[in-house]
C-alpha positions as CSV (number, residue, x, y, z in Angstrom):
1,M,11.9,76.9,-20.3
2,V,12.1,74.2,-17.8
3,I,14.8,71.4,-18.1
4,W,14.4,69.0,-15.2
5,M,17.1,67.1,-14.0
6,T,15.9,64.1,-11.3
7,G,17.4,60.9,-9.9
8,I,18.1,59.5,-6.4
9,S,20.8,61.2,-3.7
10,G,23.6,61.0,-5.2
11,A,23.1,60.5,-9.0
12,G,24.9,63.8,-9.7
13,K,22.3,65.9,-10.5
14,T,23.3,69.1,-8.2
15,T,27.0,68.6,-9.9
16,I,26.0,68.4,-13.3
17,A,23.6,71.1,-13.3
18,N,26.1,73.4,-11.5
19,S,28.5,72.6,-14.4
20,I,26.0,73.9,-16.8
21,I,25.6,77.0,-15.5
22,K,29.2,77.3,-15.0
23,S,29.8,76.8,-18.7
24,Y,26.4,78.5,-20.2
25,K,25.7,81.0,-18.3
26,H,27.8,83.5,-20.0
27,K,26.4,83.0,-23.1
28,F,22.5,82.8,-21.4
29,P,22.2,85.5,-18.5
30,N,18.7,84.1,-18.1
31,L,19.8,80.6,-17.6
32,V,19.3,80.2,-13.9
33,N,19.4,76.8,-11.2
34,L,16.9,75.8,-8.5
35,D,18.7,73.0,-6.5
36,G,16.1,70.9,-4.2
37,D,18.6,71.3,-1.3
38,V,19.1,75.3,-1.8
39,I,15.1,75.8,-1.7
40,R,14.5,73.8,1.3
41,Q,17.3,76.2,2.8
42,M,16.1,78.9,1.4
43,Y,12.5,77.9,3.1
44,E,14.5,77.8,6.4
45,D,14.3,73.8,6.5
46,D,10.9,73.4,7.0
47,L,10.0,70.2,5.8
48,G,11.2,66.7,6.9
49,Y,12.0,64.2,4.3
50,E,9.1,61.9,4.6
51,E,7.1,61.2,1.6
52,K,4.6,63.9,2.0
53,D,6.6,66.4,2.6
54,R,9.1,65.5,-0.5
55,I,5.6,65.8,-2.6
56,R,5.2,69.7,-1.0
57,Q,8.8,70.5,-1.4
58,I,8.4,69.4,-5.6
59,K,5.5,71.6,-5.5
60,R,7.6,74.6,-4.2
61,I,9.9,74.0,-6.7
62,Q,7.3,73.6,-9.8
63,K,6.0,76.9,-8.5
64,L,8.8,79.0,-8.4
65,C,10.1,77.4,-12.3
66,L,6.6,78.7,-13.1
67,F,6.9,82.3,-12.0
68,L,10.6,82.1,-13.2
69,E,9.5,80.3,-16.6
70,N,7.0,83.3,-17.4
71,Q,9.9,86.1,-17.1
72,N,11.3,84.1,-19.8
73,L,13.9,82.3,-17.8
74,I,15.6,78.9,-18.6
75,V,15.1,77.2,-15.3
76,I,17.5,74.1,-14.6
77,V,16.1,71.9,-11.8
78,S,17.8,69.4,-9.7
79,A,15.1,67.6,-7.5
80,L,15.3,64.4,-6.1
81,Y,12.1,63.7,-5.9
82,S,9.6,62.2,-8.6
83,N,6.4,60.4,-9.2
84,T,3.6,60.4,-12.0
85,E,1.7,62.9,-11.2
86,L,4.1,65.3,-10.2
87,M,5.9,65.3,-13.5
88,D,2.9,65.0,-15.7
89,W,1.6,68.4,-13.9
90,N,4.8,69.4,-15.3
91,R,4.3,68.7,-18.9
92,K,1.3,70.3,-18.5
93,N,2.1,73.7,-17.2
94,F,5.4,74.4,-18.5
95,S,5.6,76.1,-21.8
96,E,8.8,74.4,-23.0
97,Y,9.7,71.3,-20.7
98,F,12.8,68.7,-20.9
99,E,13.1,65.9,-18.3
100,I,16.5,64.3,-17.2
101,Y,16.2,60.9,-15.7
102,L,19.9,60.6,-14.1
103,K,19.7,56.7,-13.6
104,A,21.9,55.6,-10.6
105,T,21.8,52.1,-9.0
106,I,21.4,52.1,-5.3
107,D,25.2,50.3,-5.0
108,L,26.4,53.4,-7.2
109,V,25.3,56.0,-5.1
110,K,26.2,54.2,-1.2
111,E,29.9,54.3,-3.1
112,R,29.6,58.0,-4.0
113,D,27.8,59.3,-1.0
114,P,28.8,62.7,-1.1
115,K,26.2,63.7,1.9
116,G,27.2,60.6,3.8
117,I,23.2,60.1,4.1
118,Y,23.5,56.1,3.3
119,E,26.1,55.6,5.5
120,K,24.0,57.1,8.0
121,F,20.8,54.9,7.2
122,A,23.0,52.0,7.6
123,K,24.0,53.0,10.8
124,G,20.5,53.6,11.9
125,E,20.8,57.7,12.4
126,E,19.0,57.9,9.0
127,K,15.4,57.4,7.7
128,N,12.6,58.5,5.0
129,L,15.4,57.9,2.2
130,V,14.3,57.6,-1.2
131,G,15.0,54.4,-2.6
132,L,15.3,52.5,0.3
133,D,12.4,53.1,2.6
134,I,10.7,55.4,0.7
135,A,9.6,54.4,-2.8
136,W,11.6,55.5,-6.0
137,H,9.3,56.3,-8.9
138,E,10.9,56.3,-12.0
139,P,10.1,58.5,-14.4
140,K,8.0,57.1,-17.1
141,K,8.6,59.5,-20.0
142,P,11.6,61.4,-19.5
143,N,13.2,63.1,-22.6
144,L,16.7,61.6,-22.0
145,V,17.5,59.0,-19.4
146,I,21.2,58.5,-18.8
147,D,22.5,55.5,-17.5
148,M,24.9,56.8,-14.4
149,D,26.5,53.4,-13.9
150,K,27.6,53.1,-17.4
151,T,28.9,56.9,-17.9
152,K,32.4,57.3,-17.9
153,S,32.1,60.8,-15.9
154,F,30.1,63.8,-15.5
155,S,31.7,65.5,-18.2
156,D,30.4,63.3,-20.3
157,V,26.9,63.5,-18.9
158,K,27.0,67.0,-19.1
159,K,27.9,66.4,-23.0
160,N,25.1,64.2,-23.7
161,I,22.6,66.6,-22.1
162,I,24.0,69.6,-24.1
163,K,23.6,67.5,-27.3
164,N,20.0,66.9,-26.7
165,L,19.6,70.6,-25.6
166,H,19.8,72.0,-28.9
167,F,19.6,75.9,-28.3
168,L,23.0,75.3,-25.6
169,K,25.2,74.5,-28.6
């Protein structure tokens, strides 16, 4: 099974995925996390952040997911970039697929800005930021949409996801 979490930078993908892994790894030892930033580092940051590189990054993650899913692992992905073609590929190629969209406004993620990228963008030190100078393509058919602007805490988000992933209960 592949559980794919997407949303713009700062929406909470990594935080929530790590929290799920921490809470459920003991119960499901076949649970693994593929984080977009970690995958970039594994490939020695050989890609930039232009849209074409972001697409290539997602295709890498998709291939890794397919490899891991074929070994009966449950894969939680936390990856930023999304477009209809990429998400449709997921639905067609993974035996079990659950897509989660952490919907967040630019104002919310600018306020959080855990990596400082929105501040750098405002100063002209950063470019190719999804949602600002690269278009954000909202997922068209997610299984679950969580409005991060209306959510009280990451703990509430995690509970909502677990409630919808029945096997984790």
